[in-house]
Every structure is written in structure tokens, then in C-alpha cells.
N, C-alpha and C positions, 0 to 999 in steps of 0.2 A: 347829568345834562348842562351846561351853564344859567345862569338866570337871562342872556343875552339870548339863545339858543328859545328860552321856554315864552321868554317876551313876546320874542318875532312868529313862535307856535301859534301861542293863544292872538296874536295883531290878525295870521291868516289865517284862525278860524271864523274874526270876527268882524273880518272883511268878504268872506265867501258868500251870507247871505245878502249884503247892499248888491253884490255884485249878479246877486240876481241866478247863479252857476248849480246853484244846489236845488232851487228848488224848482219841480215840472211845471210843465206847463200849464198852464187853467184850462179847463176838457169844464166845456159846457154839459149843462147836467139834461137830461131828455126830456120836452115839456111832457104834460098829460102822465094822467095813470098807467100805473104798471098794467100791458093785457097781460089779462086770464092767459093765453097761451103760451105768456114769457111763464107763467108761475107757473105753469100745470109743469114747463120742462123743466122748472129749476128746481120743483118739487122731486118729478120720474129722477134725476139727476145725482140731489142728493141721496134721494133714497137709493139709488147705488151704491155712491158714494160711502153709506152708513155700515148696506150690508156688506162692501169687501174689508172695512172697517173691522166689522165685528164676525168677520169668518178669520180675520189673517189675527187676529187676538185672542180668538180661540187656536189660533193650529198653533199660536208665536206662544202662547202660558202649558199648549197639551205638549207643543215641544221641550219645554223647560223640566215639567212636570206628570209630565206622565212618561209613559212606556214608547215608548217608537221605538219602530226597527230604525229608525236614520237617525237621532236628536239633531245633529248639525243643519241635514234637508231641510226637518221639518220648522226649525228654529230662522233656518231662510226664507222657508218659503211665507209660514208666518211675516215677517217683517219685511217681504216684496210686498203681500199681497195690499201691508195698511199704510207700505209707500206708494202703492198705487191708488190705495184711495183718497188720495189728496187731490189726485187730478180730479177727478166728478165733482167732491165739494167742495174746492176753491173754483170750480166752474160754474157751479150751482148758487152757489154766493155773490160771482161775476153778474148773473141772470140774475136775480132777488135785488142786487146794486144797478141795472142796468147797462153796465161796462160790455163794451165791444166786443173786446180780447176774448171774452169769456167763449160769447159762441165755434172756437176754434176746438179749444180743449173736448167743451160739450159733443162734438162730432166726434170728433175721433176717437173720447169711450164705446160712444153708441157705434162705430162701428170695428172697436174692440170688440164687445160685448156678442157681435156674432158666433166668430168661431168660439168663440168659448160655449155661449148656447147650443153649439153643434156640436159638442163636446157634449157635453151632460148630456143632449138628446141622445149624442151617442153610447153614453155610461148606461143605461137602461136603468128601470126599478123609479124607487125616487127623486133618482138624479132628469130625469124624462122631465116632469113636471116641473122640475128649476129651471131648466135649460127652455120649457116654451115660454115662462113665466118671462125670463129674459127676452128672449127674442122679440116676443111682445113688445115691451116697457122701449124697446131699443127703437120699433117701427116706428112705435104713437113718435120718441121724443124725436126721431130723424126727422121726422113728419111736424111737431111742433120748433126747432124751432130752425126747417127752410119757410116754413109761413110767413107770407110777405108783413105782416100783419110785427108777429116778433124782430125779422130785420129791420123794419122799420122803426120798432121800436126801441131796441137798441145804433138805431143813429147807421145801420146800413143800407147799402139801398143803389140801387144801379149806378154806373160809373157813366158821369159825361160825356159823352166824345169831345 
């Protein structure tokens, strides 16, 4: 790269912040304290994400170090669970910070939890208890997320006509 190209490239980089094109628009912080319902929803979503992360890491490690029937399937399943754990964990953090975008991923996570809970309940044995706990957590979290107090705290309100 010639010195002219280097100089013009650094000039463009330094000019970008002055134009304001690279900065995100300022979003006002929500007023008042965070409602307990929103904190509870964030905690439940975080626990779900943590459970997915721990389960995924366990499957991943057992797939690599253990003697699974299909090592490739175990590693893929574990890596998928770890990746899926990021959604509820990010939603939980967003709820704690009162970001309005976080409600959508949190709701989706709860809706996806129902078929998983049903599969666990139909699995029998000790999985029944896990399925019931997951279903109850999903119902409670959904209730907390659609509560008017929580939606107002996130800056989500009725649309004005």
C-alpha cells in the first residue's frame, strides 16, 4: 500500500466520527427503578440459558472424552446447545438492562420451551420432573413478560393511532 493510499484511508477513519455516521442514535434510559417482575423474568431466562449452557458443555465434553455411540452427533448436539444458550442469556441481560429488544428473544425462548418440556415429560422417568419444571418456568416467565408493568418498564406500550 502506498503512502497516499494509507494517508487517505486514515483520513477517512478519522472523519467518520465527525460525520456521526458510525455512532448509534442515543436511546433514552428508562426512568425509575426496574420492576421486580422484570427482574424475575430476567432471572428465569438466565437460569434457562445457564441450564442449556451446562447441558451443552456436558454433552460436548462427554462426546469428546467419553465413549458415545456417535461422537460426531454428540459433539454437534453439545455445540448446538451451547449456541442456543446464547439467546436466553442475551435476553436475560437485555431485560436486566431494560432494553426493549430483549422481550422478543425472551418470549421466543419460552415458546420453544413448551415442545421441549413435552418431549421431556413423554421421556418418562426422571425426565418427567425436568419437563414439568421447564413448562412451569416457561408459563411463569411468559406471564411476567406480558405483564403491563414489565412492558412499560421496557418502553413498550400501546400504539397510538
